[in-house]
C-alpha positions, 0 to 999 in steps of 0.5 A: 500500500505504501509503495503502490497507493490507491485512489486516496494515496499516491504510490512511491516507487522509490520507497525503500524498506525499513531495515534494522539491527538490534539486540534485546537482553533479559533476565526474568521479568526485565529486559533492555533493548536497542535497535538501529533502523535505516530509512524510516517510513513516514506519512505526508498529508495531502494539500491543496495548491491554488493556481491562477491563470490569465487568459486574454479572452476568458480573463483570470481563473483560479483552480484548486489542485489537490496533491494526494498524501504519500509515504516517504523515507525520512532517514535513519533512527534509533530506539532503545529502552527497558521493559518490565513484563510479568504475570501473577496468576490471572493478572499481567502487567507490562511497563515499558520506557522507550527512547526513540528518534521516531515520532509518535512512539510513546515514551511510556507504555503500560498494559494491565490485563486480567483474565479469568474463567468462571464455569467455562466462561472466559472473562477478560479486561485490558487497559493500555496507555501510551504516554508522551508521544513526540509529534511528527513534522505533519502533526498539528498541536494546540498552542503550547502543546509539546506532545500528542495526546495520550492514548488510553483504552479499556477493553472487555471480553467475554466468551463461552466455548460450547464444544470444540467447534462452537464459540459465543463471544462478546467484546467492548473495545475502547469502553471510555470512547477515547478519540486520539490522533494516531497519525495526522488526521487519523484518529483511533476508533471510538467505542466498538461492540461486537457480538458473534457466534463462531462455528469452526469445521 
């Protein structure tokens, strides 16, 4: 999609892939990591250009020309940090600190989840928070704002397996209906609910 585009986004045949090398070292619940990437891929939003032409017979005319958005290579970047991830029975916690040159990467990430089974009914609750995301060159911030809005969401899941093939499940994602910009002019989805009966054969 980034190379070839569609009706809404221009393709970029010269787009190079991201390549990276790195390492991760861990002991128990704690690990440290460092990655160096070449040719990051960024998104540039489309824009209007106003073109004015003067014709001796028709006079002056103005036309708006739309340039579609495109993905482009923005050069190399490095990412390093430390992660804590552990589970205590039905409760799991991940906390991560990341120092990155890449925009929109959260400096702090927290994931807290709970999953339990009662009478063959699986119930799960998950919180995820992304904090202190540095803006990219095309992000629009309010006056005095230094970071993109924090992105927090709370999800709930419940499912019941009746046999090896039949499952009934219900989920509510983003319970608090948070709407936060993830990419320029692209917000995360608001509250979503899904009820499904699934049969596999």
